[in-house]
C-alpha positions in Angstrom: 0.0 0.0 0.0 1.3 3.4 -0.9 1.4 6.3 1.5 -1.6 8.0 -0.2 -3.6 4.8 -0.1 -2.9 4.4 3.6 -4.0 7.9 4.2 -7.2 7.3 2.2 -7.9 4.2 4.2 -7.5 6.2 7.4 -9.9 8.8 6.1 -12.3 6.0 5.2 -12.1 4.5 8.7 -12.8 7.9 10.3 -16.0 8.4 8.1 -17.0 4.8 8.9 -16.6 5.4 12.6 -18.9 8.5 12.3 -21.4 6.3 10.4 -21.3 3.8 13.3 -21.9 6.6 15.8 -24.8 8.1 13.7 -26.5 4.7 13.3 -26.1 4.0 17.0 -27.6 7.4 17.8 -30.6 6.5 15.7 -31.0 3.2 17.6 -30.7 4.9 20.9 -33.3 7.6 20.1 -35.6 5.1 18.6 -35.3 2.8 21.7 -36.0 5.7 24.0 -39.0 7.0 22.1 -40.6 4.0 20.6 -39.2 1.2 22.7 -37.6 -0.8 19.9 -34.4 -0.6 17.9 -34.9 -0.3 14.1 -31.4 -1.5 13.2 -29.8 -4.7 14.2 -26.2 -4.9 15.3 -25.2 -6.7 12.1 -26.7 -4.0 9.9 -24.8 -1.3 11.9 -21.6 -3.3 11.6 -21.8 -3.9 7.9 -23.0 -0.3 7.2 -20.0 1.2 9.0 -17.6 -1.2 7.4 -19.1 -0.6 3.9 -18.9 3.2 4.3 -15.2 3.0 5.2 -14.5 0.8 2.1 -16.6 3.0 -0.2 -14.9 6.2 1.0 -11.5 4.7 0.5 -12.4 3.5 -2.9 -13.7 6.9 -4.0 -10.7 8.7 -2.7 -8.3 6.3 -4.4 -10.2 6.6 -7.7 -10.2 10.4 -7.4 -6.5 10.5 -6.8 -5.8 8.1 -9.7 -7.8 10.3 -12.1 -5.9 13.4 -10.9 -2.6 11.6 -11.4 -3.6 10.5 -14.9 -4.5 14.0 -16.0 -1.2 15.4 -14.7 0.9 12.8 -16.5 -1.0 13.1 -19.8 
């Protein structure tokens, strides 16, 4: 992994962590107001993980396109 790819993965992990926190917040508020949780723990897990992977992929693609335009 190059240095920029590692930085993009770290950025993706940060956004994924915020996704976890947001989804957990939704679950907490729903549990307090309605009495049930709309999202299961497996949905929260895969959502946060998926967000991290998608953000990393997008940042890597964006960087690759910028590099291709500068070398052409």
